[in-house]
N, C-alpha and C positions, 0 to 999 in steps of 0.2 A: 396393439401390436400384438405383446406378448403373449395375452390371452388370446386372441386369435390363431396362433402358428401353434398353441397347445391344444385346443379343440379339433382343428384340422386336423393335427396329428391322432387325436382319438379318433376321431372318423376312419381312419386312412384302413383299407384292407391289408397291408403289407404290416408284418412287425417290426414295430422299433421302439429300440430303446438307445438308453443314453446312457455311457459310463465315464465314471471319472477315471482321473491317473490309477486308482489305488481297486483298478477293474470292480468298484461298484455302483449295481444300478442308481442312477440317478430318479431314470426320467423312463418310464416303458408304458405303452397303450395298449386298451384290454386287447387286440391282434395278435401281439406280439405273449402277451402271458397268454390266450388259448393256443397257438400254435405252438410253443416251446413244451403247454401241459398235454396237449393234446395231439400231435404229433413224432411221430418219429423221426431221430436226426435226418438219417441218412435220406425223407423225404420231403428234407429243405434246401431250400440256397442260403445262403448269407454273403452279403455283400460289408463289410464294415472299413470305413473310414476313420483313419488316427484324427486326429485335432489339435491345437498349435501347443495346447497348455498339459497333453500327454492322455487324455480322455480317449474315449471313442464313440461313434455313432454307430450301431448295428442295424440293418435293415435283413428281417428273415422273410422269406415265403415259402407257398407248398411247391414245387418242384411241376412244371408242366407234367400230366400224365397223357402219354403217347399209346393211342389205340394200337394194335399190331399192324393194320392195314398201314399207318399212317407212320411208322419208323422207317427209318432209311436204311438204303441198303449197305450193310455192315463189312461188307466182304471183302472192303477195299479201307475200312476205319482203323484210326489207329488203337480203336477200342474193341476187338472183336468179341469179348465177351458182355459188354454193356457200355452204354453211353456213362460216363464215371463225370467229375468235378476237378476240375486241374488250378489250380491257385500259380495266378503267372505276378511274378514279385521281383520289379526292375521297377528304376527310379525314372525312367523317361516314359513318357504317355504315348507317344508314337512307338517306341518297341512294344510297349504291351498291346496297343492299338492293332501291330500287325499277327502278334502273337493271338492275339483274341478272335480278329477273324479266319484265319486260318482252322484253329481248332475250333469253331462254335460254325463252320462247313462241316466239318465233322462229327458236330452234333453233343459237344460236350458241355456242359455248363463251367462258368468260369468267373473266377472268384479275383481279383485282382489287388493288390499290396505294392506299396513305393517303398518300404525298407524290411528290413528282416526281423523289427521288432513286431511289426504287423502283421506278420506270418505266425509270428509266435503266439501273440494276441488271439487269432485267430483258432486256431487248434489248441487254447487251452480254452475256450469258447465253446471248444463241442465242434467246429468246421470239419465235416469229416471232406478231405484231399483223397483223390486215387494218384495225384500224381503232383510233386512242384516242379516248376518252370523257376529257378532260383539263380539270377541276375548277380556275379560275384563281387562287382562292384558298386555300393548302393552306398548311403550316405546314413548313420547314425548307425547301422549293425550291417557289415558285410552279409554278402551270401555265404561263404566260406563259416564264420561265426556262428551262425544263425543256423545252419547245417550240423554243428557238431552239437550247438543245445539240442536240437531237434533230436538227432542221433542220445541221449542222456534222458529222454522223457519217457514217461514212466508209458506202457501200454503201445498198443500194434500203432500209433502214431509217430511210435520214435522207425518203424520201418515204413514208412512213408515212402513211393519211391522219390528221388529228386536228381535232376538233370540241372546241369552249372549250364550257363550260360554267358560265355566269356567274348570281348575282341579283341584279346592277349591271341596272338598268333606261334604259340609256341608251343614246344610240348610237355614242358616245364611245368605248365599253367594246370595243364590237362590232368597230370600226376597230382600237385598240389592240391587240388580238389579232388580226387578220389582218395587221397590221403583224407581229407577234411569229413567223408563221409557218403559223397553223392555219390549216384550209382551210376552217373552217365557226364561226357562233356563235350556239349556243342558249340564252337565259335558262329559268332556273329558276321555278317547278315546270317539270319537264319535261312536254310533250304527248307522248307516244306515238307518235300519226300523224305529226308533224312531225319528230321526232328518227328512225323509220325510212326517213322518205321522203329526207331528206336523207345518210342513212347509202345508202340506196339510190343516189341518186346517186354520191357520193365513190367508191366501191366499185365502182361499174361503171364512171367515168371511169378509176380506176388500173388496171382491170384490161383495157382494151382495150374499153368499152364494147358490150362485145359484139357487135360487129361493127356497130353503128349509126354508120354518118359522120358523125351528125347529133347525136349523143348528147351531145360534150361541151359543144355549145350550150345544150343544156336543162338546167333546174336546175327542181329539185324546189319547192313552194310553200312548203316549210320551211327551202329556203335562202335565202329572199331575205332582201334589206338592208328593215330597216323600222325605224321610232321608234315601239318600244311604248307602249302607251300607260299614263300617270300615274296612279297609285292613284285614285279621286275623293276619298276622304276617311277619316278616321278612324273615321265612322259605319257602318263596315260590318261584317257579322254578325262577332261572334268565332267564327264557325265555319260556312265555308262548303260546307255539304253537295255542293251539287254539284262540288264538287273532289273530294273522299272517294268521293262514289262513280264518277265515273271513274278513280281510283286505286283501287278493287276493284274492275272492270274491267278493268285492264292489269295490274293485278299479280297477281290472284284472290284471292278471301278470305283462305289461307292465309298468303299476302304480304304482301297491304298490313296483315294483322293483326300480322304479325309486325312489320316496317316499324313499326307504330305502336308497338307497345310498344318496340321502339329507340329508337325519337326520344325517348319521355317518358323513357326512363333518360334518353338524351344531354341534353336537355333541364332536367333538375334539377340533373344534373351541372356543366350552362353557367350554371345560375341561382346555384349555389355561387359562380362565380369571379368574376362579377361581382361579385355583391354583395359577398367579400371584395377584388376590385379598389377596387370605391370608397370603402372604407373606409381602404383603402391610399393612395387616389390614385393607381392605377394605369390611366389612362385609355387605355394601347396595350393591357392584354387586354382590357377593356369593349372597346374597339371590334375588336378580334378578335372578341369571343364575340357581340356584337352583331351580325357580319357575317351572322355560320355560322348563327345563331339566324334571321334575317332568310331566308336560304335555304331551312334545313329547313320553317320554319313556315310558310312559304307551299306547299310542297310536299305538307304533310296539312292542309292546307285552315283554318290559324290566319290568317285574313286579315288582322285587327286586329292580331293581332300582328306578323302580318311588315309590316304597313305602317307601325306605330310605331317598328320596329325600320329599315325604310328612309329614316323622317323624321329618326331619330336617327343614321343613318351620312351622312344627306346635311348635317346640323350637323357632324360631325367632319370632313367634306371642305371646310368654308371656308376660306379664308385665314386669315381670323382667327375661328374658330369662340369661339361665346358660349357661356360653361366654365358660366357659372349654368343655362344651355338645358340641356346637354350631362346633366349632372346630374340635374334633374328629368326627362328624358328617358330615363337608365339607368333610377333608379328607377323608374319606372311601368312600361317592359319588367320588369323584376325584379315589380311587384306584378299586372301584367297575365296573366305567363307561367303561374301556377298556374291560376288562372280557364280558362282555355284550354286548358291539359293535364285539366280536370278536366273538360270537355267532350269532348276528343277520347275518352279515356278510356271515356268515358259510351257514346260513339256507338260505340267496336270495340265493347265489350260486349253493346250492343243486338243489331247486327252477327252476333255468337258467336252467341247465345240464339237470334236467326230462325232463323241457318244449322243449327242443330244438329238430329238427325234427328228427339227427340221434339218441338219446337219445331209 
């Protein structure tokens, strides 16, 4: 079986290489050697997956060449100068999918990473990114530590524009992120136009502002710092249809439906972890999972669950947290989530049925 796999990899047209934990090549197929030695780096797209033992599988292929007549209208694009490559770093697959769908519709090439170390490995290997979307809280290496590491790298890569993404609804986190070296800060759930406007501003400034001498002083609406409004109360609806309608508009029917399905699977796993951690008095795991759930549930319109998670996290962040209240709130999260997921799944099915050809 192993021999057959290797033979198949040798025949693949995409470049495929396997690196060990010390970043040494263990295997590379002929296509990898040809592409790396014969094609300029800016004309290649890399997709890398970190392995459990610290190694990595890297796949590269030539960027599709689009003729001038087939190029999309970039008048309203997030990148007026050119379509570039964006690294999306987030430990949530569903969050990455939403961001990927939004940016691919704008014409960007996307490379995904589930933690900060993977981002660093990509950049060290020569992956050229026009911008990085960096989740603040990720396992192994968080987004702010990763940003500081990037800013200390040598060469132009150290100046790569970085937008921090976080579910933390406070100006303090905005300031902390900027002090770590990020260029801008966007709260989750991501709003399409805000993201595009902010990216447009950053990439234009990095590329020389397209000849506009006043562009350095310009800031998009999405790039302005402001204190986000706090949730009114936990009496908000379980499912905010407006958020979901916008998600379907931004990511398309297929992208939104697939993202919801991934989110439901992710959340079911999170609930098992929270329930197990509560039984073992492992409040660190509870805190981490509640934070992740706050971020993703807001993206998919589960406002009541998102606000309950935010309240729980606020108690976690107190200097002397009330343990009995933490336990009560965490159990409420586990109890509310299945109802919220059922409502979300019903909405997804109704959209699927209504968009069916014979509907």
